[in-house]
C-alpha positions as CSV (number, residue, x, y, z in Angstrom):
1,X,91.2,79.1,89.0
2,X,94.6,80.0,89.0
3,X,96.2,81.9,86.0
4,X,99.8,82.3,85.1
5,X,102.1,84.9,84.0
6,X,101.0,84.8,80.4
7,X,97.4,85.1,81.1
8,X,97.7,88.4,83.0
9,X,100.2,89.4,80.5
10,X,97.6,89.3,78.0
11,X,95.4,91.5,80.2
12,X,98.1,94.0,80.1
13,X,98.4,93.9,76.5
14,X,94.7,94.5,76.2
15,X,95.3,97.9,78.0
16,X,98.2,98.4,75.7
17,X,96.1,98.0,72.7
18,X,93.4,100.7,74.5
19,X,96.4,103.1,74.7
20,X,96.9,102.5,70.9
21,X,93.1,103.0,70.0
22,X,93.5,106.4,71.9
23,X,96.7,107.2,70.0
24,X,98.7,106.8,73.0
25,X,102.2,104.9,73.1
26,X,100.7,101.4,73.8
27,X,101.7,100.5,77.0
28,X,99.5,98.8,79.3
29,X,99.6,97.6,83.0
30,X,97.6,95.4,85.7
31,X,98.0,94.9,89.1
32,X,97.1,91.5,90.5
33,X,96.6,90.4,94.1
34,X,95.8,86.9,95.2
35,X,94.6,86.2,91.7
36,X,92.3,89.2,91.2
37,X,93.1,92.2,89.0
38,X,93.0,95.1,91.3
39,X,94.3,97.8,89.0
40,X,94.3,98.3,85.5
41,X,96.1,101.2,83.5
42,X,97.3,102.5,80.0
43,X,99.2,105.2,78.8
44,X,97.2,108.3,79.0
45,X,100.1,111.1,78.8
46,X,98.7,112.8,75.9
47,X,95.0,112.3,76.8
48,X,95.5,114.1,80.2
49,X,98.3,116.1,79.1
50,X,100.4,114.9,82.1
51,X,103.9,113.5,81.8
52,X,103.3,111.1,84.8
53,X,100.2,109.4,83.3
54,X,102.0,106.5,82.4
55,X,100.3,102.9,82.4
56,X,102.1,101.6,85.7
57,X,101.2,104.9,87.5
58,X,97.4,104.5,86.5
59,X,97.4,100.8,87.6
60,X,99.3,101.5,90.9
61,X,96.7,104.2,91.5
62,X,93.8,102.1,91.1
63,X,95.4,99.1,92.9
64,X,96.2,101.4,95.9
65,X,92.4,102.5,96.2
66,X,91.2,99.0,95.8
67,X,93.2,97.8,98.7
68,X,92.8,101.0,101.0
69,X,96.5,101.6,101.4
70,X,100.0,102.5,99.4
71,X,101.9,99.3,100.0
72,X,101.3,96.6,97.5
73,X,103.8,93.8,98.9
74,X,101.5,91.0,98.1
75,X,100.9,92.2,94.6
76,X,102.3,91.7,91.0
77,X,102.5,94.5,88.3
78,X,102.3,92.8,84.7
79,X,103.5,95.7,82.2
80,X,104.1,95.3,78.3
81,X,107.3,97.5,78.6
82,X,110.0,97.5,81.2
83,X,109.4,100.6,83.6
84,X,111.0,104.1,83.4
85,X,112.8,105.2,86.2
86,X,110.0,107.4,87.4
87,X,107.5,104.2,87.5
88,X,110.5,102.1,89.2
89,X,110.6,104.8,92.0
90,X,107.2,104.6,92.5
91,X,106.9,100.8,92.3
92,X,109.9,100.8,94.9
93,X,107.7,103.1,97.4
94,X,104.7,100.8,96.9
95,X,107.0,97.9,97.9
96,X,105.2,95.7,95.5
97,X,106.1,92.1,95.6
98,X,107.0,91.2,92.0
99,X,107.1,93.0,88.6
100,X,106.4,91.0,85.2
101,X,107.2,92.8,82.2
102,X,107.3,92.0,78.4
103,X,109.8,94.0,76.7
104,X,112.9,95.5,77.7
105,X,113.5,99.4,77.0
106,X,117.2,99.8,76.2
107,X,116.9,103.7,76.1
108,X,114.6,104.7,78.9
109,X,114.3,101.5,81.2
110,X,115.0,101.6,84.8
111,X,117.5,98.9,84.6
112,X,120.0,101.3,82.5
113,X,119.4,104.2,84.7
114,X,118.4,103.2,88.3
115,X,118.8,99.6,88.8
116,X,118.6,100.0,92.5
117,X,115.1,102.0,92.5
118,X,113.0,99.1,93.1
119,X,112.3,97.7,96.8
120,X,115.2,95.1,97.5
121,X,112.5,92.5,98.0
122,X,110.8,92.9,94.7
123,X,111.1,90.0,92.4
124,X,111.3,90.9,88.9
125,X,110.5,88.8,85.7
126,X,111.2,89.8,82.4
127,X,110.5,88.6,78.7
128,X,106.8,87.3,79.2
129,X,105.0,87.6,76.0
130,X,108.2,89.5,74.8
131,X,107.7,89.3,71.2
132,X,104.0,90.3,71.1
133,X,105.2,93.5,73.3
134,X,108.1,94.5,71.5
135,X,106.0,94.2,67.9
136,X,103.1,96.4,69.5
137,X,105.6,99.3,70.2
138,X,107.6,99.0,67.0
139,X,104.5,99.0,65.0
140,X,103.5,102.0,66.6
141,X,106.9,103.8,66.3
142,X,107.1,102.7,62.7
143,X,104.0,104.6,61.7
144,X,105.4,107.7,63.6
145,X,108.4,107.9,61.3
């Protein structure tokens, strides 16, 4: 059975809800290769006390372990929020084939600070389930203020 971008973004949203339940910023990610989810992750920066423990980094690490190598050329990352500069750099080094994100991040997203960080062949799709992704973030930060 073949799934579409909305299906996989829903899986990333499930990861984001796990982060929310753990008191983390609710960002989730999954890496898909040939229709199979090979990596999952959600923010763990507070839990691990590690500024690099972003959802994308967790999912990339799991995917690379599953693939047995660091290059993810035939894979797609689905993430609920636009990657930051750090994550974009890691995604560039992984040579990931495609990135699909939900909500943009005007303040800290890679497109503002490092639009060339990704591998030149990486395809980027934005706005998939954007409202749902954005709403989750807004509700989280509303509760913090």
